[in-house]
N, C-alpha and C positions, 0 to 999 in steps of 0.2 A: 853420238848417243843422244845429246840434247842440243837444241839451238838456244844459246844463252846470250843475254845482253847485260853488260856491266855498265850501270848508269852512274855517272860522276857529275854532280852539279858543281859549277865553279863560278866564282866572281872575283876577278883579279887573282892575286897570289900565284903569279905565273911560275915562280920557282918551285912551289909545291906541286903544281900540275906537271911540270917537267919531270920531277923526280918520280912522281906517281906513275906516269906513263912509261918511264924508263924501266921501272921495276916490273910492271906488267909485261913489257916487251921482253925483258930478260927471262921470263918464265914461259916463253912461247913454245919451248920444246918439252914442257912438263905434260903429264898425261891429261890434266884438266883441259889444257889448250889444244892438245893433239886429238883427243877422243871426242871432243865436242866442237861445234861451230860457235865460236865466241866473237861477239861484236862488242866493241867499246864505244859507248856513246857519251860524249861530253856535252852537257847542257850549259852553255855559256850565258849567264844572265847579265849581259851588259858590261862585260869587262872593258876596261880602258887601258890595259897594260900590254896590248898586243897578243893576248892569249890566242884568239882564233887564227891569226896569221901564222904564229909560231907552230901551232898544232898542224895546220894544213901543210906546212913546209917540212917539219921534222917527223910527223906521224900521219902520213897521208891516208893510212888505213882506218884512222879514227873518224867516226861520224861526229859532226858538230851541229848541234841545234842551237839556235839563237833566241835569247830572251831580251827584254828591254830594261832589265834591272828591277822589275817588279814581281818576278816569279817566286823569289825566296826559295827555301829548301823544298817545301811540299809541291809548289808549282813546277819547279825544275824537275823533280823526280817524276811527277805526273806526265810532263811533256815527254821525257825520255821513255817512260814505261809505255805510254800509248803508242809512241812511234815504234818501239821494239815489238809490241804485240800486234799492232794493226798493219804496219808497213813492212816489217821484217819477218813477221810470223814466228817470233821467238816463243819458246815454251817456258823459259826460266828467266827470272830477273834477279840480278845480284846488285844490291844497293852498296855503293862504294863512295868514298870521298877522297879528295886529293891530299888530305892531311893525315891519312892513316897508312900504316905500313904492316904488311903481313910478316909473321914469324916464319922462319924456315919450315918448309913442309906444309904450310897452310893450304895451298891449293891441292896438294896430294891428299890431305885429309878431307878437303871439300869434295874431291872426286869420290872418295870412299862413301861419303854421305849420299852422293848422287846415285851410286850403284845400288843402294838399298832403300831409296826414298819412296815413300808411299803417297807423297803429295799432300797428305792430310796434316802436315805441320810446317811451320816456318822455321828454317834453319838459321840460328843466330850465333854470333861470334862472341868470344870472351875478350873484352877490351882492357888494355893496360895503358898507363901513362907513358908517353914517348920519352919524357925526361927521366923516368925511372921504370923500366919495363918489368920490374918485380912487384910493382904496386898496381892493384886493380883499379881501373876507372869505373867499370860497370860490367855486371853479368845480368843485364836486364834488371827488372824490378818487380815489386809487388804493389798491388793497389787494392784496397778494401772499399768497395762502393758503399758499404753500410756505415763505416766510420770515417771515411775520407783519408785514411792512413796511406801514405805513399812513401816508398823507400827504394833506393838503389841498392842492389845486392852487391856486396863486396867492396863498396866504395872506400878508397883510401886504406884498404887492408892489404897485407902481404899475401901473395899467392900461397896457398896451403892445400893440404889434402882435402879439406871439406869443400874446396872449390874445384876439385878435379873429378867431378861427376856431372852427368847431364842434368841440367836443371830445367824444370818447366816453370816459366815465369808469366806474369800477367802482361808485362810490356817490355819492349826492347828499345835500345838506342839504334838509330837507323844507319849503322855502319857494319858492313860485312854481313848483310842479311839476304838470304836466298828464299825467293818466293815463287811458287809455281803459278802459271797463268790462271789455273782453275780457282785459286784463292781470290785473285782480283775479280774474277767473274762473279763471285758471290758477295765479297766484302765491298767492292768498289775501290776507289783510289784514295790517295791521301787528301785530307780536307784542307785544301789550300786557302779556303775562304776564312775559316775560323782559326786554323792553326798553320799559318804560312811558314813559320820558321821553327819554333819549338812546340813540342807536344804533337806534331803531325805524326811522328813515328809511334808514340805511346798510344795515341788515339786509335790509330790503325790496328795496333796489336790488340787492344781491348775489344774493338769491333770484331776482329777475326776470332777472338776467343768466344764471343757471343754466338758466332756462327758454328762453333764446334771445333775450330782449328786450334792446335796447340802451338805455343811459342817455346821452342826448345833451344837452350844455350848449350853448345858443345865445348867442353874445356880444351879440346885439342885444336879448335879454330881460334887461334890467338892472333890478335892484331894490336898495334899500338896507335894511340891517337894523340896528336899534338894539340893539347887543350889550350895552348897559349895564343892561338892565332885568330880566334873568332869570338864574337859576342861581348856584350857589355859586362857580363858577369865575370869575365876573366881579366878585367882591368884591375890591377893592383892599386891599393890605397885610393879608392874612389873619392872624389870630391863630393860635396853635398849635392851639387847639381847633377853629377853623374849617377849618384844613388837614386835621386828622384827620377831621372831619365830611365833608369833600369826598371822602374815600376810600371812603365807604360810603353817602352820601346819594343818593336817587333824583334829587335836584335837581342832581347833580354829573356832569359829563362825565368826571370822573376816578374814577368809581365802580369799584373793583376787581372786585367781583362781576359787574357788568355786562360788563366787558371780558373776564373769564374765560369767561363764557357765549358771548360773541361769538366768541372765538377757538376755543372748543370746537366751535361750529357751522360756522365758515367756514375752519378750518385742519385739518391732519392732522400727526401726529407731535409731537415735542418741540421742534424747532427754532424754530417761530414764537413759543413762549413766552419764548425768550431776548429777542426784540424787545420783548415786553410788559414783561419785567423791566427791560430797558434804559430804556424810556419812563418807567416809574415811578421809576427811579433818577434820571433827569434831572429829573422833576417834584419829587422830594424835594430834590435838590441845588439846583434853582433857588429853591425856597422858602427854604432856608438862606442861599443866596448873597444874595438880595435883602433878606432880613431884616438881614443884616450891612451891606450897602451902604446901606440906608435909614437906618441910624444916622448915616451921614455925608452924608445928604441927596441921595444918588444914586438916581434913579428909572429905571425901564425906559424904553427908547427909545419904545415904543408904548403907554405907560401910559395915554394919553388915550383909547385905543380900548376900554378895559375899565373 
């Protein structure tokens, strides 16, 4: 029915990649993989743990594209997407990662979406914490360009009836995201220059919305995400030097430079920057607060998720 490419960016973490590919292989007899022509593309951004050699040996059907360690998330996705569209002639791109796991029936539900898809919206997944699959990590988010208010929908909440309906969102997390080639033709690709690691997905989503495309999160497209494996933000009990690094590192979602670029592109006027200043004040205050409380053995309520 469709020619589909599953794009998976990786950098080391071979064990997660092994498990990810094994899960996808185990689903090869499901309707999604039988009714469509599905290609799996691994974009290996300079791994040093034997990732490409292992994949070539154990999963010879998987396409491997090589990076030099400077692609990051957006560059890796772009390399895989461009190869899939231009070299393989794929019609549909599925953004995946090696640290996510689909709930049972995920790809059956995804096939149902394909059967009635009008191509005018982006199909997004509902993400849970892998350590506790009943707690929501994200159902996309909202962003107000007039006020600068940005929020992740459902974050750290138990799954409930209010999250069991299709939601139209302003932005999405780039995991379990299905995009038709016609959307890339109008919106372009991920901005690997300004948002190489974080905000590449939300920036793309907001740009797609400006072109008239909807970002729809489907509650039956459930995946879990291992949030403990990547990024400076997931380091528990940061030292002062790690906290300062988190303000400027590409590997941090709290990168000030990245956020200023994001607000410059998607907001107007001065008012939205007050929200940005407020969020960083809270971030700094939280660091100080938990440093003090940790001296007395008090930990964050959801510390086990990070």
